[in-house]
C-alpha positions in Angstrom: 51.3 7.6 -0.3 50.1 7.2 -3.8 46.5 6.9 -2.6 46.5 10.3 -1.0 47.7 12.2 -4.1 45.3 10.5 -6.4 42.5 12.6 -7.8 39.2 12.1 -5.9 37.3 12.6 -9.2 36.5 9.9 -11.8 39.4 10.6 -14.2 42.6 8.6 -13.7 44.8 11.6 -14.8 45.0 14.5 -12.3 43.3 17.7 -13.5 45.1 19.8 -10.9 48.6 20.7 -10.0 50.7 18.1 -8.2 50.8 18.4 -4.5 53.8 20.4 -3.3 55.6 20.1 -0.1 53.9 22.0 2.7 51.1 22.0 5.2 48.7 19.8 3.1 51.4 17.3 2.3 52.2 16.9 6.0 48.6 16.7 7.0 47.8 14.0 4.5 50.9 12.0 5.6 49.8 12.3 9.3 46.2 11.1 8.7 47.4 8.1 6.6 50.0 6.9 9.0 48.2 7.6 12.4 46.0 4.8 13.7 42.4 5.4 14.1 42.6 4.8 17.9 44.7 8.0 18.2 41.7 10.1 17.1 42.8 13.1 19.2 46.0 13.5 17.2 44.1 13.3 13.9 41.5 15.8 15.0 44.1 18.3 16.4 46.0 18.1 13.1 43.0 19.2 11.1 42.2 22.0 13.5 45.8 23.3 13.3 45.8 23.4 9.5 42.4 25.3 9.4 43.8 27.9 11.9 46.5 28.7 9.3 43.9 30.1 6.9 43.7 33.9 7.3 40.6 36.0 7.2 39.7 39.3 5.6 42.1 41.0 3.2 45.0 38.8 4.3 43.4 35.9 2.6 43.9 37.3 -0.9 47.5 38.5 -0.4 49.8 36.2 -2.3 49.3 32.7 -3.8 49.0 30.1 -1.1 47.6 26.6 -0.7 44.3 27.8 0.8 43.3 30.1 -2.1 44.3 27.6 -4.8 41.2 25.3 -5.6 43.1 22.5 -7.4 45.6 22.1 -4.5 42.9 22.6 -1.8 40.9 19.6 -3.1 43.7 17.2 -2.0 42.2 17.6 1.5 39.1 15.5 0.4 40.6 12.1 1.1 41.9 12.7 4.6 38.8 14.7 5.6 36.7 11.8 4.4 38.5 9.5 6.7 37.8 11.8 9.6 34.1 12.0 8.7 33.8 8.2 8.5 35.1 7.8 12.0 32.7 5.9 14.3 33.2 8.3 17.1 30.7 11.2 17.2 33.3 13.5 18.9 35.7 13.1 15.9 32.9 13.9 13.4 31.7 16.9 15.4 35.2 18.4 15.6 35.7 17.7 11.9 32.5 19.4 11.0 33.3 22.5 13.1 36.7 22.8 11.4 35.2 22.3 8.0 32.7 25.0 8.6 35.5 27.4 9.4 37.4 26.3 6.2 34.4 26.9 4.0 33.6 30.2 5.5 37.1 31.5 4.9 37.9 29.9 1.5 34.4 30.2 0.1 34.4 29.7 -3.7 38.0 28.5 -3.7 36.8 25.4 -1.8 34.3 24.5 -4.5 36.3 21.5 -5.8 36.8 20.3 -2.2 33.1 20.7 -1.5 32.2 18.6 -4.6 34.6 15.9 -3.8 33.3 15.6 -0.2 29.7 15.3 -1.2 29.7 11.4 -1.8 31.2 11.0 1.7 28.6 13.4 3.1 25.8 11.3 1.7 27.4 8.1 2.9 27.4 9.5 6.4 23.6 10.3 6.0 23.1 6.6 5.3 24.3 5.7 8.8 21.9 5.0 11.6 23.6 7.3 14.2 21.4 10.3 14.3 23.9 12.5 16.2 26.4 12.1 13.4 23.9 12.8 10.8 22.7 16.0 12.5 26.2 17.3 12.9 27.0 16.8 9.2 23.7 18.3 8.1 24.2 21.4 10.2 27.7 21.8 8.7 26.3 21.5 5.1 23.4 23.8 5.7 25.8 26.5 6.9 28.4 25.8 4.1 26.1 25.8 1.0 25.5 29.6 1.1 29.3 30.2 1.5 30.5 27.9 -1.3 28.7 28.2 -4.6 29.2 25.0 -6.4 26.5 24.1 -8.9 28.4 21.0 -10.1 27.0 19.2 -7.0 23.4 19.6 -8.1 23.4 16.8 -10.8 24.9 14.4 -8.3 22.2 15.3 -5.7 19.4 14.9 -8.2 20.7 11.5 -9.3 21.0 10.2 -5.8 17.5 11.6 -5.0 16.1 9.5 -7.8 17.9 6.2 -7.3 19.2 5.9 -3.8 17.5 3.3 -1.7 18.3 5.0 1.7 15.5 7.2 2.9 17.8 9.4 4.9 20.0 10.0 1.9 17.0 11.0 -0.2 15.9 13.3 2.6 19.3 15.0 2.6 19.4 15.4 -1.1 16.0 17.0 -1.3 16.9 19.4 1.6 20.3 20.4 0.1 18.8 21.0 -3.4 16.3 23.4 -1.9 19.0 25.2 0.1 21.0 25.6 -3.2 18.1 27.2 -5.0 17.5 29.6 -2.1 21.2 30.5 -1.5 22.7 30.9 -5.0 20.5 33.7 -6.2 23.2 35.7 -8.0 21.9 36.7 -11.4 23.1 34.3 -14.1 24.7 31.7 -11.8 21.8 29.2 -12.0 20.4 29.2 -15.6 16.8 28.5 -16.4 17.7 25.1 -17.7 19.1 24.2 -14.2 16.0 25.5 -12.5 13.9 23.4 -14.9 15.9 20.3 -14.3 15.7 20.7 -10.5 12.0 21.4 -10.7 11.3 18.2 -12.7 13.4 16.3 -10.1 11.2 17.6 -7.3 8.1 16.9 -9.4 9.1 13.2 -9.6 9.9 13.2 -5.9 6.3 14.1 -5.0 5.4 10.4 -5.1 8.5 9.3 -3.0 7.6 6.9 -0.2 9.4 9.1 2.3 7.2 11.8 3.9 10.1 14.3 4.4 11.1 14.0 0.8 7.5 14.8 -0.3 7.4 17.7 2.1 10.7 19.2 0.9 9.6 18.7 -2.8 6.3 20.6 -2.2 8.1 23.4 -0.4 10.7 23.7 -3.1 8.1 23.7 -5.8 6.3 26.5 -4.0 9.5 28.5 -3.9 10.2 27.9 -7.6 6.6 29.1 -8.4 7.3 32.4 -6.5 10.9 32.9 -7.8 10.4 31.7 -11.4 6.7 32.1 -12.3 7.2 31.9 -16.1 9.3 28.7 -15.7 6.7 27.3 -13.3 3.9 27.9 -15.9 6.0 26.0 -18.5 6.4 23.2 -15.9 2.6 23.0 -15.4 2.0 22.7 -19.2 4.8 20.2 -19.9 6.0 18.7 -16.7 3.5 16.0 -15.7 0.7 13.7 -17.1 -0.7 12.8 -13.7 -4.0 14.7 -13.5 -4.0 14.8 -9.7 -0.6 16.3 -9.6 -1.5 18.6 -12.5 -4.4 20.0 -10.4 -2.2 20.5 -7.4 0.3 22.4 -9.4 -2.4 24.6 -10.9 -3.8 25.4 -7.5 -0.3 26.2 -6.3 0.1 28.7 -9.1 -3.3 30.3 -8.4 -2.8 30.5 -4.6 0.5 32.2 -5.0 2.6 29.4 -3.5 0.3 28.2 -0.8 -1.3 25.0 -2.2 -2.4 22.2 0.1 0.5 20.9 2.0 -1.5 18.1 3.6 -2.6 16.6 0.2 -1.0 13.1 -0.3 0.4 12.9 -3.8 2.5 9.8 -3.2 0.1 7.6 -5.2 -0.8 8.4 -8.8 -4.3 9.3 -9.5 -6.7 6.9 -11.3 -6.8 9.2 -14.3 -3.1 9.7 -14.7 -1.2 8.7 -17.9 0.7 5.9 -16.3 -2.3 4.4 -14.5 -4.5 3.9 -17.6 -2.2 3.8 -20.7 -1.8 0.1 -20.3 -5.5 -0.3 -20.1 -6.0 1.8 -23.2 -3.4 -0.3 -25.0 -5.5 -3.5 -24.7 -8.6 -1.9 -26.2 -10.2 0.1 -23.4 -12.0 -2.9 -22.0 -12.3 -1.6 -18.5 -13.4 2.0 -18.5 -13.1 4.1 -15.4 -16.5 4.2 -13.7 -18.0 5.3 -10.4 -16.7 2.3 -8.5 -13.2 1.0 -9.0 -12.4 -2.7 -9.0 -15.6 -3.8 -10.6 -14.6 -6.5 -13.0 -16.9 -8.6 -15.1 -17.9 -12.0 -13.8 -17.2 -14.9 -16.2 -20.9 -16.1 -16.0 -22.2 -12.6 -16.9 -19.8 -12.3 -19.9 -21.0 -15.7 -21.2 -24.6 -14.6 -20.9 -23.9 -11.5 -22.9 -22.3 -13.5 -25.6 -25.3 -15.8 -25.7 -27.5 -12.7 -26.2 -25.6 -11.8 -29.4 -27.7 -11.6 -32.5 -26.2 -12.1 -35.8 -26.5 -9.2 -38.3 -26.2 -11.7 -41.2 -28.8 -13.8 -42.8 -30.2 -16.8 -40.9 -28.6 -20.1 -41.3 -30.8 -23.2 -41.2 -30.2 -25.6 -38.3 -28.4 -23.0 -36.2 -31.2 -22.1 -33.9 -30.8 -21.6 -30.1 -33.2 -22.2 -27.2 -36.2 -19.9 -27.2 -35.3 -18.5 -23.8 -32.3 -16.6 -25.1 -32.8 -12.9 -26.1 -36.6 -12.9 -26.3 -37.5 -9.2 -26.8 -39.5 -6.8 -28.8 -39.5 -7.4 -32.6 -38.5 -3.8 -33.4 -35.3 -4.2 -31.4 -34.3 -7.6 -32.6 -31.4 -6.4 -34.6 -29.7 -4.0 -32.2 -26.0 -4.2 -31.8 -24.3 -5.5 -28.8 -22.9 -2.1 -27.8 -26.4 -0.6 -27.6 -27.8 -3.4 -25.4 -25.0 -4.4 -23.2 -24.1 -2.2 -20.2 -20.4 -1.1 -20.2 -18.3 -3.5 -18.2 -16.7 -0.8 -16.2 -20.1 0.3 -14.8 -21.2 -3.0 -13.4 -23.4 -2.8 -10.4 -26.3 -4.6 -8.6 -28.7 -6.3 -11.0 -31.3 -3.8 -12.2 -34.7 -5.0 -13.5 -35.2 -4.0 -17.1 -38.4 -2.0 -17.9 -40.4 -3.9 -20.5 -43.7 -3.3 -22.2 -46.8 -5.3 -21.4 -46.9 -8.9 -22.6 -49.5 -7.9 -25.3 -46.9 -6.0 -27.2 -44.9 -9.1 -27.9 -45.6 -11.4 -30.8 -47.3 -14.6 -29.7 -44.7 -16.8 -31.3 -41.3 -15.0 -31.1 -38.8 -16.1 -33.7 -35.8 -17.7 -32.2 -32.7 -15.6 -32.9 -29.7 -17.2 -34.5 -26.0 -17.3 -33.4 -23.0 -17.2 -35.7 -21.3 -20.6 -36.3 -18.5 -19.8 -33.9 -21.0 -19.6 -30.9 -23.2 -22.6 -31.8 -21.3 -24.9 -29.4 -21.4 -22.3 -26.6 -25.2 -22.0 -27.0 -25.7 -25.7 -27.0 -23.7 -26.0 -23.7 -25.9 -23.4 -21.9 -27.1 -24.4 -18.4 -30.5 -26.0 -18.0 -32.0 -22.9 -16.3 -31.7 -21.0 -19.6 -34.1 -23.4 -21.4 -37.7 -22.2 -20.7 -41.0 -23.2 -22.3 -41.9 -21.2 -25.3 -45.2 -20.0 -23.9 -43.7 -18.0 -21.1 -44.1 -14.2 -21.3 -41.2 -11.7 -21.4 -41.8 -10.7 -17.8 -41.4 -14.2 -16.4 -38.4 -14.7 -18.6 -36.6 -11.5 -17.4 -37.4 -12.4 -13.8 -35.8 -15.9 -14.3 -32.7 -14.4 -15.9 -32.3 -11.9 -13.1 -32.8 -14.6 -10.3 -30.1 -16.9 -11.8 -27.8 -14.0 -12.6 -27.6 -13.3 -8.9 -26.9 -16.9 -8.1 -23.8 -17.5 -10.2 -21.1 -20.0 -9.2 -18.9 -17.2 -7.7 -21.7 -15.8 -5.6 -23.8 -12.6 -6.0 -22.1 -9.3 -6.9 -21.8 -7.2 -3.7 -21.7 -3.5 -4.1 -22.5 -2.3 -0.5 -23.1 -3.5 3.0 -26.8 -3.4 2.5 -26.5 -5.7 -0.5 -24.3 -8.1 1.5 -26.9 -8.3 4.3 -29.7 -8.8 1.8 -27.9 -11.7 0.0 -26.7 -13.2 3.3 -30.3 -13.3 4.7 -31.6 -15.1 1.6 -28.7 -17.5 1.1 -28.6 -20.8 3.0 -25.7 -23.1 1.9 -25.3 -26.8 2.9 -22.9 -25.8 5.7 -25.4 -23.2 7.1 -28.1 -25.9 7.1 -25.8 -28.3 9.1 -25.2 -25.6 11.7 -28.9 -24.8 11.9 -29.6 -28.4 12.6 -27.0 -28.3 15.4 -28.6 -25.2 16.8 -32.0 -27.0 16.9 -30.5 -30.0 18.6 -28.7 -27.9 21.2 -31.9 -25.9 21.9 -34.0 -29.0 22.4 -31.3 -30.4 24.7 -31.2 -27.3 26.8 -35.0 -27.3 27.2 -34.8 -30.9 28.3 -32.2 -30.1 30.8 -34.2 -27.2 32.3 -37.1 -29.7 32.8 -35.0 -32.4 34.4 -33.1 -30.0 36.7 -35.7 -29.7 39.6 -36.2 -33.5 39.5 -32.5 -34.2 39.9 -32.1 -31.7 42.7 -35.2 -32.9 44.7 -34.1 -36.6 44.4 -30.5 -36.2 45.4 -29.9 -33.1 47.5 -30.8 -33.8 51.1 -29.7 -30.4 52.3 -32.5 -28.7 50.3 -35.1 -30.9 52.0 -33.7 -30.0 55.4 -33.8 -26.2 54.6 -37.4 -26.5 53.4 -38.5 -28.2 56.6 -36.7 -25.7 58.7 -38.3 -22.8 56.9 -41.8 -24.0 57.5 -41.3 -24.3 61.3 -40.0 -20.9 62.1 -42.3 -20.6 65.2 -40.4 -23.3 67.0 -37.2 -22.7 68.9 -33.9 -23.8 67.4 -33.2 -26.1 70.2 -36.4 -28.0 70.0 -36.6 -28.3 66.2 -32.9 -28.8 65.4 -32.6 -31.4 62.7 -29.0 -32.6 62.4 -27.6 -33.2 58.9 -27.2 -36.9 58.2 -23.7 -38.1 57.5 -22.8 -38.1 53.8 -21.9 -41.4 52.4 -19.8 -42.2 49.3 -23.0 -43.0 47.4 -24.5 -39.7 48.2 -21.3 -37.9 47.1 -21.4 -39.7 43.8 -25.1 -38.8 43.3 -24.5 -35.2 44.1 -21.5 -34.9 41.8 -23.4 -36.6 38.9 -26.4 -34.2 39.4 -24.1 -31.2 39.5 -22.5 -32.3 36.3 -25.8 -32.8 34.6 -27.0 -29.4 35.7 -23.8 -27.7 34.6 -24.0 -29.4 31.2 -27.5 -28.2 30.7 -26.6 -24.6 31.9 -23.6 -24.4 29.5 -23.4 -21.5 26.9 -25.5 -22.0 23.8 -23.6 -23.6 21.0 -24.2 -20.8 18.5 -22.2 -18.4 20.9 -19.2 -20.8 20.8 -19.4 -21.0 17.0 -19.7 -17.2 16.8 -16.5 -16.7 18.8 -14.6 -19.3 16.8 -15.8 -17.9 13.5 -14.9 -14.3 14.4 -11.4 -15.4 15.4 -10.9 -17.2 12.0 -12.3 -14.2 10.1 -10.0 -11.7 11.8 -7.0 -13.9 11.0 -8.0 -14.0 7.4 -8.6 -10.2 7.1 -5.2 -9.5 8.7 -3.5 -11.8 6.2 -5.4 -10.1 3.3 -4.5 -6.6 4.5 -0.8 -7.5 4.8 -0.8 -9.0 1.3 -2.5 -5.8 -0.1 0.1 -3.6 1.6 2.8 -5.6 -0.2 0.9 -5.4 -3.5 0.6 -1.6 -3.1 4.3 -1.2 -2.6 5.1 -3.4 -5.6 2.5 -1.5 -7.8 4.0 1.9 -6.7 7.6 0.9 -7.4 6.7 -0.5 -10.8 4.6 2.5 -11.7 7.6 4.8 -10.9 9.8 2.6 -12.9 7.8 3.2 -16.1 8.6 6.9 -15.9 12.3 6.3 -16.4 13.7 6.3 -19.9 14.4 2.8 -21.2 12.7 1.1 -18.3 11.5 -1.5 -17.5 13.7 -4.2 -19.1 12.6 -7.8 -19.8 13.7 -9.1 -16.4 11.9 -6.4 -14.5 8.7 -7.1 -16.4 9.0 -10.8 -15.6 9.8 -10.1 -12.0 6.7 -7.9 -11.7 4.5 -10.5 -13.4 5.7 -13.2 -10.9 5.2 -10.8 -8.0 1.6 -10.2 -8.9 1.1 -14.0 -9.3 2.6 -14.7 -5.9 0.4 -12.1 -4.2 -2.6 -13.6 -5.9 -1.6 -17.1 -4.7 -1.1 -15.9 -1.2 -4.6 -14.3 -1.1 -6.1 -17.5 -2.6 -4.3 -19.6 0.1 -5.6 -17.4 2.8 -9.2 -17.8 1.5 -8.7 -21.5 1.3 -7.6 -21.6 4.9 -10.7 -19.7 6.0 -12.9 -22.0 3.9 -11.5 -25.1 5.6 -12.0 -23.6 9.0 -15.6 -22.8 8.1 -16.1 -26.3 7.0 -14.7 -27.6 10.3 -17.0 -25.3 12.2 -20.1 -26.4 10.2 -19.3 -30.1 10.8 -18.7 -29.5 14.5 -15.0 -30.6 14.5 -12.8 -29.4 17.3 -10.1 -26.8 16.8 -7.0 -28.4 15.3 -4.0 -28.4 17.6 
């Protein structure tokens, strides 16, 4: 019995009057001692106690258990047992009785309403939709009748941290109903409105579509109900530029906005998306195409193009092919000559003056001592004869820049087709040789086919003789088929096999089908890995918005997650490369 009379709140000491003898005492004793199988007795007991609550003016006459909030909250524990019942009939009857109780008691049931809210959300975490709908209908009807703003912090907290999607949906829905129902002047202060609005602002990027829909609708209502507060929210509430523009359009359109706009992913110019990039020195600036990162070979060539601003050091010369340019621009800084790394694109030929404008013997630029070893280890294609002009040199640099170890930089489908038509690797040459062999074999087969048929097929000869003597009667010119011997059967089968082998599908078609199947498997694997990476990125980005987060373990976990995803994509690419090698060598499909 001690568990029934304990306070449902967090404190160990009761904050309300002790439970006296009476209707609530008997009801609690009955629910605790009645087995769950006898659900009809338990449900009937709650219905009987609700019927004892009067309506109208009779409710306020005298001091009874139903108009005493501290005593009424003792019903929270037995009612919670009824709501957690696995039978939908019990939950429906309990919700119907609870609706009557809240309609009659109203503000006197505010403590009971608050104590029942954790149980309500635990019911929403269930998978039984019928039970969730019954509880949701009861809460939607009870919130306007029972003003209890103390449930709003609890709902906002669960909306932020709860892992159940249905629980977050319920929290967003109930918070919106609270704002629309408790409109009495002074009940909800501006601070409460602001805290709820910020909670909805953070829920705009929730993975659940219903939560995002409720958040947008509630923000539109806040804009219409509290325009001054909404203006303050726009100025101070978010650092995401995409969300900022949506809020401003919501204010201009008078609460309409764009309900179909997806704000679940932070925009590329938001605070959280580029603050970490700015922290490391703004190396990658946002450009017209995202994901364009510098290739290692290109960075090394830019380092080799560096010209020292200090005096020349004897013996520290570099090959004459490096940084040969006009004499008046020989001392330009790196920032003025190198294209920003964030704006990388297809190789663009540099416009140069005629060869006559260059000095006949350009002076070799010097490198600082820290880059001498790097310059000496330059590839052979960088060393050019000194008598070459600037135009030939720029063409050579561009040709080899496109043929780096990691392949050419692809910016569009046209670029991909152009590079693929020019490139012929060793594997491609092997397959081309197989195509040539297969084509010659097919031509030889087409030449041998009539010979094989004429030599071994006696029926063809008989049909040709019969067709030339059509004027004779069938009886006079009937030529019986000779009996087929085992030798003739063997010859016919061998000739049919030879003809079928020569008429088989071209080898390049079989390779095309096998290559397409391997490429589809690789793309499916990459897309699945990218989906997982997007989920991890979104979760960690939301984590940065919380105070004091992330901690050291969370940063390490995210670091390892990125590494595992990278390894998985690398493994998928290696699998495709091995299959392409097998295809080029003509090996069969592994079992």
